[in-house]
VMD Tcl script that builds the backbone (N, CA, C; Angstrom):
set m [mol new atoms 423]
animate dup $m
set s [atomselect $m all]
$s set {name element resname resid chain x y z} {
  {N N MET 1 A -33.947 5.071 30.899}
  {CA C MET 1 A -34.705 5.765 29.155}
  {C C MET 1 A -34.274 7.202 28.818}
  {N N ARG 2 A -33.234 7.457 29.866}
  {CA C ARG 2 A -32.734 8.927 29.347}
  {C C ARG 2 A -32.421 9.084 28.199}
  {N N ASP 3 A -33.048 10.403 27.573}
  {CA C ASP 3 A -32.232 10.426 26.264}
  {C C ASP 3 A -32.347 9.520 25.105}
  {N N PHE 4 A -33.702 8.807 25.305}
  {CA C PHE 4 A -34.076 7.866 24.138}
  {C C PHE 4 A -33.780 8.290 23.082}
  {N N VAL 5 A -34.702 9.662 22.576}
  {CA C VAL 5 A -34.631 10.053 21.376}
  {C C VAL 5 A -33.213 10.455 20.947}
  {N N LEU 6 A -32.291 11.149 21.879}
  {CA C LEU 6 A -31.013 11.549 21.102}
  {C C LEU 6 A -30.109 10.210 20.634}
  {N N LYS 7 A -30.651 9.235 21.583}
  {CA C LYS 7 A -29.473 8.258 21.119}
  {C C LYS 7 A -30.228 7.646 19.614}
  {N N ARG 8 A -31.587 7.420 20.072}
  {CA C ARG 8 A -32.143 6.661 18.548}
  {C C ARG 8 A -31.471 7.547 17.149}
  {N N MET 9 A -31.632 8.724 17.360}
  {CA C MET 9 A -31.262 10.117 16.043}
  {C C MET 9 A -29.787 9.691 15.873}
  {N N ILE 10 A -29.019 9.411 16.750}
  {CA C ILE 10 A -27.391 9.480 16.714}
  {C C ILE 10 A -27.203 8.308 15.972}
  {N N ALA 11 A -27.961 7.088 16.512}
  {CA C ALA 11 A -27.329 5.993 15.909}
  {C C ALA 11 A -28.407 6.037 14.669}
  {N N LEU 12 A -28.955 6.548 14.274}
  {CA C LEU 12 A -29.254 6.887 12.703}
  {C C LEU 12 A -28.923 7.765 11.673}
  {N N VAL 13 A -28.088 8.734 12.435}
  {CA C VAL 13 A -27.343 9.692 11.546}
  {C C VAL 13 A -25.857 9.282 11.545}
  {N N LEU 14 A -25.623 8.643 12.696}
  {CA C LEU 14 A -23.834 8.635 12.666}
  {C C LEU 14 A -23.395 7.725 11.209}
  {N N PRO 15 A -23.791 6.705 11.209}
  {CA C PRO 15 A -23.309 5.921 9.970}
  {C C PRO 15 A -23.414 7.130 8.600}
  {N N PHE 16 A -24.762 7.445 8.548}
  {CA C PHE 16 A -24.256 8.749 7.033}
  {C C PHE 16 A -23.139 9.794 7.138}
  {N N VAL 17 A -22.773 10.041 8.662}
  {CA C VAL 17 A -21.672 10.992 8.954}
  {C C VAL 17 A -20.520 10.506 8.569}
  {N N THR 18 A -20.263 9.569 9.236}
  {CA C THR 18 A -19.099 8.614 8.869}
  {C C THR 18 A -18.712 8.110 8.044}
  {N N MET 19 A -19.670 7.898 6.805}
  {CA C MET 19 A -19.626 7.869 5.275}
  {C C MET 19 A -19.197 8.780 4.868}
  {N N LEU 20 A -19.735 10.142 5.054}
  {CA C LEU 20 A -19.967 11.496 4.370}
  {C C LEU 20 A -17.899 11.627 4.557}
  {N N GLY 21 A -17.895 11.438 5.873}
  {CA C GLY 21 A -16.262 12.015 6.427}
  {C C GLY 21 A -15.163 10.763 5.700}
  {N N LEU 22 A -15.455 9.658 4.590}
  {CA C LEU 22 A -15.113 8.848 4.012}
  {C C LEU 22 A -15.053 9.328 2.607}
  {N N TYR 23 A -16.038 9.841 2.446}
  {CA C TYR 23 A -16.021 10.109 0.630}
  {C C TYR 23 A -15.532 11.272 0.703}
  {N N VAL 24 A -15.570 12.036 2.027}
  {CA C VAL 24 A -14.354 13.563 1.377}
  {C C VAL 24 A -13.248 13.017 1.298}
  {N N ILE 25 A -12.697 12.327 2.455}
  {CA C ILE 25 A -11.213 11.762 2.313}
  {C C ILE 25 A -10.623 11.263 1.080}
  {N N PHE 26 A -11.557 10.291 0.348}
  {CA C PHE 26 A -11.710 9.400 -1.024}
  {C C PHE 26 A -11.941 10.519 -1.927}
  {N N HIS 27 A -12.256 11.450 -1.963}
  {CA C HIS 27 A -12.811 12.107 -3.023}
  {C C HIS 27 A -11.844 13.513 -3.006}
  {N N GLY 28 A -10.988 13.357 -2.258}
  {CA C GLY 28 A -11.209 15.340 -1.593}
  {C C GLY 28 A -9.485 15.729 -2.839}
  {N N HIS 29 A -8.954 14.860 -3.558}
  {CA C HIS 29 A -8.257 15.076 -4.450}
  {C C HIS 29 A -9.150 15.599 -6.076}
  {N N LEU 30 A -10.068 15.476 -6.117}
  {CA C LEU 30 A -11.093 15.780 -7.147}
  {C C LEU 30 A -11.972 16.978 -6.659}
  {N N SER 31 A -12.395 17.161 -5.639}
  {CA C SER 31 A -13.256 18.221 -5.058}
  {C C SER 31 A -12.863 18.818 -3.696}
  {N N PRO 32 A -13.523 20.170 -3.216}
  {CA C PRO 32 A -13.279 20.666 -2.291}
  {C C PRO 32 A -13.277 19.937 -0.883}
  {N N GLY 33 A -12.081 19.952 -0.272}
  {CA C GLY 33 A -12.553 18.929 1.222}
  {C C GLY 33 A -10.865 18.109 0.893}
  {N N GLY 34 A -11.166 17.190 1.297}
  {CA C GLY 34 A -9.768 16.479 1.723}
  {C C GLY 34 A -9.492 15.489 2.829}
  {N N SER 35 A -8.168 15.461 2.950}
  {CA C SER 35 A -8.222 14.208 4.142}
  {C C SER 35 A -8.285 15.244 5.364}
  {N N PHE 36 A -8.176 16.593 5.290}
  {CA C PHE 36 A -7.820 16.884 6.692}
  {C C PHE 36 A -9.347 17.306 7.054}
  {N N SER 37 A -10.126 17.621 6.531}
  {CA C SER 37 A -11.865 17.878 6.696}
  {C C SER 37 A -12.454 16.749 6.732}
  {N N GLY 38 A -12.038 15.746 5.798}
  {CA C GLY 38 A -12.718 14.001 5.666}
  {C C GLY 38 A -12.690 13.758 7.232}
  {N N GLY 39 A -11.180 13.878 7.554}
  {CA C GLY 39 A -11.025 13.118 9.121}
  {C C GLY 39 A -11.638 14.201 10.565}
  {N N ILE 40 A -11.873 15.113 9.957}
  {CA C ILE 40 A -12.341 16.151 11.125}
  {C C ILE 40 A -14.156 15.116 11.464}
  {N N ILE 41 A -14.390 15.283 9.858}
  {CA C ILE 41 A -15.934 14.813 9.901}
  {C C ILE 41 A -16.107 13.397 10.759}
  {N N THR 42 A -15.098 12.604 10.096}
  {CA C THR 42 A -14.911 10.822 10.794}
  {C C THR 42 A -14.553 11.022 12.135}
  {N N GLY 43 A -13.693 11.952 12.767}
  {CA C GLY 43 A -13.126 11.918 14.113}
  {C C GLY 43 A -14.689 12.638 14.737}
  {N N LEU 44 A -15.670 13.224 14.420}
  {CA C LEU 44 A -16.612 14.067 15.219}
  {C C LEU 44 A -17.738 12.914 14.947}
  {N N SER 45 A -18.053 12.170 14.334}
  {CA C SER 45 A -18.830 10.991 14.156}
  {C C SER 45 A -18.325 10.124 15.420}
  {N N ILE 46 A -17.369 9.847 15.603}
  {CA C ILE 46 A -17.012 9.060 16.484}
  {C C ILE 46 A -17.260 9.872 18.307}
  {N N ILE 47 A -16.399 11.192 18.105}
  {CA C ILE 47 A -16.512 11.930 19.207}
  {C C ILE 47 A -18.242 11.644 19.871}
  {N N ALA 48 A -19.279 12.143 18.905}
  {CA C ALA 48 A -20.566 12.450 18.963}
  {C C ALA 48 A -21.206 11.241 19.611}
  {N N PHE 49 A -20.618 9.859 19.239}
  {CA C PHE 49 A -21.102 8.450 20.019}
  {C C PHE 49 A -20.530 8.431 20.956}
  {N N ASN 50 A -19.254 8.803 21.109}
  {CA C ASN 50 A -18.648 8.820 22.726}
  {C C ASN 50 A -19.678 9.527 23.730}
  {N N LEU 51 A -19.886 10.597 23.316}
  {CA C LEU 51 A -20.760 11.822 24.006}
  {C C LEU 51 A -22.602 11.587 24.025}
  {N N VAL 52 A -23.049 10.799 23.191}
  {CA C VAL 52 A -23.817 10.100 23.824}
  {C C VAL 52 A -24.668 9.203 24.038}
  {N N PHE 53 A -23.984 8.193 23.794}
  {CA C PHE 53 A -23.436 6.653 24.733}
  {C C PHE 53 A -22.726 6.382 25.747}
  {N N GLY 54 A -21.841 7.531 26.159}
  {CA C GLY 54 A -20.700 7.252 27.002}
  {C C GLY 54 A -19.453 6.958 26.274}
  {N N THR 55 A -18.115 7.318 27.141}
  {CA C THR 55 A -17.139 6.701 26.727}
  {C C THR 55 A -17.045 5.437 26.766}
  {N N GLU 56 A -17.394 4.583 28.062}
  {CA C GLU 56 A -17.235 3.052 28.423}
  {C C GLU 56 A -17.933 2.357 27.059}
  {N N ARG 57 A -19.386 2.992 26.422}
  {CA C ARG 57 A -19.595 2.155 25.341}
  {C C ARG 57 A -18.956 2.011 24.003}
  {N N GLY 58 A -18.362 3.167 23.896}
  {CA C GLY 58 A -17.635 4.026 22.899}
  {C C GLY 58 A -15.876 3.285 22.839}
  {N N GLU 59 A -15.556 3.370 23.924}
  {CA C GLU 59 A -14.154 2.562 24.304}
  {C C GLU 59 A -14.594 0.891 23.732}
  {N N GLU 60 A -15.623 0.312 24.039}
  {CA C GLU 60 A -16.129 -1.183 23.653}
  {C C GLU 60 A -16.256 -1.224 21.483}
  {N N LYS 61 A -16.664 0.065 21.296}
  {CA C LYS 61 A -16.494 -0.079 19.773}
  {C C LYS 61 A -15.280 0.025 19.248}
  {N N ILE 62 A -14.549 0.819 19.939}
  {CA C ILE 62 A -13.244 1.233 19.530}
  {C C ILE 62 A -12.553 1.835 20.651}
  {N N SER 63 A -11.431 0.998 20.917}
  {CA C SER 63 A -10.717 0.872 22.236}
  {C C SER 63 A -9.425 2.287 22.187}
  {N N GLU 64 A -8.940 2.581 22.756}
  {CA C GLU 64 A -8.181 3.933 22.905}
  {C C GLU 64 A -6.914 3.578 22.021}
  {N N ARG 65 A -6.575 1.731 22.371}
  {CA C ARG 65 A -5.165 1.275 21.941}
  {C C ARG 65 A -5.477 1.460 20.547}
  {N N LEU 66 A -6.745 1.105 20.188}
  {CA C LEU 66 A -7.100 0.898 18.477}
  {C C LEU 66 A -6.506 2.710 18.146}
  {N N MET 67 A -6.808 3.749 18.852}
  {CA C MET 67 A -6.986 4.281 18.213}
  {C C MET 67 A -5.398 4.979 18.631}
  {N N ALA 68 A -4.437 4.599 18.557}
  {CA C ALA 68 A -3.027 5.114 19.186}
  {C C ALA 68 A -2.617 4.133 17.891}
  {N N LEU 69 A -3.133 2.964 17.665}
  {CA C LEU 69 A -2.324 2.388 16.587}
  {C C LEU 69 A -2.887 2.954 14.741}
  {N N ILE 70 A -4.039 3.485 14.839}
  {CA C ILE 70 A -4.766 4.084 13.597}
  {C C ILE 70 A -3.884 5.513 13.499}
  {N N GLU 71 A -3.534 6.114 14.657}
  {CA C GLU 71 A -2.790 7.389 14.803}
  {C C GLU 71 A -1.385 7.003 13.941}
  {N N SER 72 A -0.837 5.879 14.900}
  {CA C SER 72 A 0.502 5.794 14.529}
  {C C SER 72 A 0.748 5.342 12.530}
  {N N PHE 73 A -0.425 4.389 12.189}
  {CA C PHE 73 A -0.684 3.688 11.020}
  {C C PHE 73 A -0.375 4.998 9.794}
  {N N GLY 74 A -1.382 5.941 10.087}
  {CA C GLY 74 A -1.347 7.300 9.552}
  {C C GLY 74 A -0.471 7.717 9.054}
  {N N ALA 75 A 0.472 7.686 10.579}
  {CA C ALA 75 A 2.079 8.812 10.465}
  {C C ALA 75 A 2.733 7.867 9.491}
  {N N LEU 76 A 2.580 6.712 9.583}
  {CA C LEU 76 A 3.685 5.994 9.050}
  {C C LEU 76 A 3.258 5.510 7.463}
  {N N TRP 77 A 1.747 5.387 6.702}
  {CA C TRP 77 A 1.418 5.254 6.038}
  {C C TRP 77 A 1.749 6.601 5.347}
  {N N TYR 78 A 1.800 7.777 5.102}
  {CA C TYR 78 A 2.265 9.199 5.184}
  {C C TYR 78 A 3.227 8.838 4.281}
  {N N GLY 79 A 4.192 8.520 5.597}
  {CA C GLY 79 A 5.966 8.708 4.957}
  {C C GLY 79 A 6.138 7.851 4.382}
  {N N ALA 80 A 5.349 6.455 3.804}
  {CA C ALA 80 A 5.874 5.371 3.001}
  {C C ALA 80 A 5.324 5.699 1.950}
  {N N MET 81 A 4.533 6.373 1.931}
  {CA C MET 81 A 3.954 7.334 0.689}
  {C C MET 81 A 5.079 8.145 -0.304}
  {N N GLY 82 A 5.039 8.762 1.059}
  {CA C GLY 82 A 6.283 9.942 0.354}
  {C C GLY 82 A 7.867 8.981 -0.342}
  {N N LEU 83 A 7.991 7.718 0.810}
  {CA C LEU 83 A 9.363 7.232 0.131}
  {C C LEU 83 A 9.116 6.754 -0.943}
  {N N VAL 84 A 8.005 6.487 -1.924}
  {CA C VAL 84 A 7.866 5.659 -2.942}
  {C C VAL 84 A 8.683 6.728 -3.938}
  {N N GLY 85 A 8.660 8.062 -4.171}
  {CA C GLY 85 A 9.412 9.480 -4.907}
  {C C GLY 85 A 10.797 9.118 -4.255}
  {N N ILE 86 A 11.236 8.544 -3.819}
  {CA C ILE 86 A 12.519 8.551 -3.488}
  {C C ILE 86 A 13.114 7.397 -3.633}
  {N N LEU 87 A 12.394 5.682 -3.768}
  {CA C LEU 87 A 12.871 4.781 -4.136}
  {C C LEU 87 A 12.965 4.693 -5.397}
  {N N ARG 88 A 12.054 5.998 -6.022}
  {CA C ARG 88 A 11.945 5.549 -7.779}
  {C C ARG 88 A 12.795 6.661 -7.942}
  {N N GLY 89 A 13.957 7.132 -7.244}
  {CA C GLY 89 A 14.745 7.956 -7.873}
  {C C GLY 89 A 14.666 9.534 -8.048}
  {N N ALA 90 A 13.407 10.036 -6.905}
  {CA C ALA 90 A 12.852 11.446 -7.469}
  {C C ALA 90 A 12.803 11.908 -5.850}
  {N N SER 91 A 11.998 13.221 -5.728}
  {CA C SER 91 A 12.054 13.759 -4.450}
  {C C SER 91 A 11.111 12.841 -3.723}
  {N N PHE 92 A 11.280 13.608 -2.326}
  {CA C PHE 92 A 10.084 12.932 -1.235}
  {C C PHE 92 A 8.521 13.116 -2.047}
  {N N LEU 93 A 7.796 12.510 -1.703}
  {CA C LEU 93 A 6.093 12.705 -2.456}
  {C C LEU 93 A 6.184 12.894 -3.654}
  {N N MET 94 A 7.576 12.901 -4.149}
  {CA C MET 94 A 7.301 13.051 -5.478}
  {C C MET 94 A 5.906 12.114 -6.681}
  {N N ASN 95 A 5.531 12.359 -7.320}
  {CA C ASN 95 A 4.151 11.595 -8.087}
  {C C ASN 95 A 4.298 11.640 -9.282}
  {N N LYS 96 A 4.508 11.912 -10.316}
  {CA C LYS 96 A 4.260 11.901 -11.508}
  {C C LYS 96 A 5.730 11.459 -12.042}
  {N N GLY 97 A 6.490 12.904 -11.475}
  {CA C GLY 97 A 8.167 12.837 -11.848}
  {C C GLY 97 A 8.894 11.603 -11.611}
  {N N ALA 98 A 8.542 10.584 -10.483}
  {CA C ALA 98 A 9.072 9.538 -10.134}
  {C C ALA 98 A 8.452 8.601 -10.904}
  {N N GLY 99 A 7.002 8.686 -11.963}
  {CA C GLY 99 A 6.911 7.551 -12.829}
  {C C GLY 99 A 5.675 7.211 -12.473}
  {N N VAL 100 A 5.304 7.544 -11.174}
  {CA C VAL 100 A 3.713 6.814 -10.967}
  {C C VAL 100 A 2.908 7.216 -11.876}
  {N N PRO 101 A 2.032 6.105 -12.443}
  {CA C PRO 101 A 0.810 6.236 -13.234}
  {C C PRO 101 A -0.188 7.652 -12.747}
  {N N VAL 102 A -0.627 8.069 -12.964}
  {CA C VAL 102 A -1.671 8.963 -12.516}
  {C C VAL 102 A -2.901 8.803 -13.140}
  {N N GLY 103 A -3.371 8.261 -13.993}
  {CA C GLY 103 A -4.627 8.106 -14.146}
  {C C GLY 103 A -4.942 8.596 -15.181}
  {N N GLN 104 A -6.924 8.506 -15.292}
  {CA C GLN 104 A -7.115 9.689 -16.120}
  {C C GLN 104 A -7.948 11.091 -15.286}
  {N N PRO 105 A -7.852 11.997 -15.973}
  {CA C PRO 105 A -8.274 13.398 -14.868}
  {C C PRO 105 A -9.754 12.933 -14.972}
  {N N GLY 106 A -9.970 13.327 -13.358}
  {CA C GLY 106 A -11.288 13.389 -12.763}
  {C C GLY 106 A -11.809 11.804 -12.110}
  {N N SER 107 A -11.077 11.069 -12.767}
  {CA C SER 107 A -11.534 10.034 -11.858}
  {C C SER 107 A -11.076 9.028 -10.479}
  {N N LEU 108 A -11.660 8.540 -10.012}
  {CA C LEU 108 A -10.821 8.571 -8.314}
  {C C LEU 108 A -9.596 7.907 -8.400}
  {N N TYR 109 A -9.048 7.759 -9.671}
  {CA C TYR 109 A -7.744 7.211 -9.299}
  {C C TYR 109 A -6.676 7.943 -9.874}
  {N N SER 110 A -7.186 9.257 -10.386}
  {CA C SER 110 A -6.382 10.139 -10.690}
  {C C SER 110 A -5.641 11.021 -9.935}
  {N N GLY 111 A -4.519 10.884 -9.672}
  {CA C GLY 111 A -3.372 11.107 -8.779}
  {C C GLY 111 A -2.412 10.734 -8.724}
  {N N GLY 112 A -2.624 9.484 -8.964}
  {CA C GLY 112 A -1.164 8.886 -8.402}
  {C C GLY 112 A -1.552 8.392 -7.039}
  {N N LEU 113 A -0.707 8.735 -6.379}
  {CA C LEU 113 A -0.633 8.248 -4.768}
  {C C LEU 113 A -1.177 9.423 -4.094}
  {N N ILE 114 A -1.746 10.438 -4.424}
  {CA C ILE 114 A -2.654 11.221 -3.885}
  {C C ILE 114 A -3.763 10.964 -3.144}
  {N N LEU 115 A -4.441 10.289 -3.728}
  {CA C LEU 115 A -5.699 9.496 -2.673}
  {C C LEU 115 A -4.820 8.453 -1.569}
  {N N LEU 116 A -3.750 7.927 -1.984}
  {CA C LEU 116 A -3.593 7.016 -0.775}
  {C C LEU 116 A -2.870 8.085 0.227}
  {N N ILE 117 A -1.877 9.064 0.000}
  {CA C ILE 117 A -1.788 10.002 0.731}
  {C C ILE 117 A -2.641 10.738 1.444}
  {N N THR 118 A -3.888 10.858 1.028}
  {CA C THR 118 A -4.929 11.483 1.857}
  {C C THR 118 A -5.887 10.462 2.384}
  {N N LEU 119 A -5.744 9.321 1.939}
  {CA C LEU 119 A -6.245 8.594 3.032}
  {C C LEU 119 A -5.575 7.947 4.597}
  {N N GLY 120 A -4.269 8.241 4.495}
  {CA C GLY 120 A -2.953 8.349 5.509}
  {C C GLY 120 A -3.139 9.606 6.514}
  {N N VAL 121 A -3.226 10.416 6.138}
  {CA C VAL 121 A -3.773 11.744 6.426}
  {C C VAL 121 A -4.988 11.724 7.164}
  {N N GLY 122 A -5.847 11.496 6.076}
  {CA C GLY 122 A -7.642 11.101 7.138}
  {C C GLY 122 A -7.646 10.564 8.396}
  {N N LEU 123 A -6.965 9.140 8.338}
  {CA C LEU 123 A -7.097 8.333 9.268}
  {C C LEU 123 A -5.946 9.260 10.309}
  {N N LYS 124 A -4.882 9.726 10.254}
  {CA C LYS 124 A -4.281 10.127 11.387}
  {C C LYS 124 A -5.113 11.584 12.238}
  {N N VAL 125 A -5.863 12.060 11.123}
  {CA C VAL 125 A -6.504 13.137 11.645}
  {C C VAL 125 A -7.590 12.852 12.424}
  {N N ALA 126 A -8.685 11.758 12.020}
  {CA C ALA 126 A -9.928 11.556 12.577}
  {C C ALA 126 A -9.247 10.559 13.762}
  {N N SER 127 A -8.329 9.937 14.146}
  {CA C SER 127 A -7.777 9.257 15.500}
  {C C SER 127 A -7.217 10.225 16.631}
  {N N THR 128 A -6.175 11.400 16.014}
  {CA C THR 128 A -5.966 12.328 17.043}
  {C C THR 128 A -6.911 12.851 17.466}
  {N N MET 129 A -8.011 13.329 16.539}
  {CA C MET 129 A -9.352 13.895 17.458}
  {C C MET 129 A -9.834 13.154 18.290}
  {N N VAL 130 A -10.145 12.276 17.977}
  {CA C VAL 130 A -10.736 10.898 19.001}
  {C C VAL 130 A -9.771 11.210 20.319}
  {N N THR 131 A -8.539 11.025 20.057}
  {CA C THR 131 A -7.783 10.464 21.241}
  {C C THR 131 A -7.364 11.878 22.090}
  {N N LEU 132 A -7.613 12.848 21.476}
  {CA C LEU 132 A -7.703 14.119 22.351}
  {C C LEU 132 A -8.880 14.353 22.920}
  {N N PHE 133 A -9.800 13.943 22.431}
  {CA C PHE 133 A -11.184 14.299 22.790}
  {C C PHE 133 A -11.303 13.361 24.561}
  {N N LEU 134 A -10.588 11.871 24.154}
  {CA C LEU 134 A -10.638 10.960 25.076}
  {C C LEU 134 A -9.715 11.198 26.118}
  {N N GLU 135 A -8.942 11.819 25.829}
  {CA C GLU 135 A -7.659 12.073 26.872}
  {C C GLU 135 A -8.318 13.304 28.146}
  {N N LEU 136 A -8.952 14.383 27.447}
  {CA C LEU 136 A -9.623 15.784 27.914}
  {C C LEU 136 A -10.946 15.115 28.649}
  {N N MET 137 A -11.874 14.171 28.109}
  {CA C MET 137 A -12.716 13.561 28.980}
  {C C MET 137 A -12.102 12.801 30.250}
  {N N GLU 138 A -10.862 12.067 30.004}
  {CA C GLU 138 A -10.145 11.528 31.299}
  {C C GLU 138 A -9.659 12.562 32.454}
  {N N GLU 139 A -9.473 13.567 31.910}
  {CA C GLU 139 A -8.765 14.696 32.738}
  {C C GLU 139 A -9.922 15.059 33.733}
  {N N GLU 140 A -11.209 15.117 32.682}
  {CA C GLU 140 A -12.717 15.690 33.621}
  {C C GLU 140 A -12.785 14.921 34.991}
  {N N ASP 141 A -12.605 13.137 34.784}
  {CA C ASP 141 A -13.353 12.368 35.267}
  {C C ASP 141 A -12.136 12.815 36.491}
}
mol reanalyze $m
mol bondsrecalc $m
mol representation Tube
mol addrep $m
């Protein structure tokens, strides 16, 4: 029963921290924050789980292989969103100039591909943080 209070508090708080990270990622083009800071918050929630409950239990929840796949997917997603502009006859990551509908200003879908781009970057940042943490924990052991 070692660290019972800490484990209960982390179990209570981490879902909200993860949701905050996802909120910052999805609303980064409308308010301060964005994909990098949202990815850091989301990654740190996974790291906190690993620190409190142990890397073995964290590995059960999200494996290192899954983190590597998410990391690769985030980078590929960013590249794919950049290619949309090229495929539409404009520059890499071109949005409005490539004819992508940008939506109503101030709404969640107001930025064309920017929401999708920040999703890819947020996934990449979060998974890279967790992967670096797990690698450093392996070095320590």
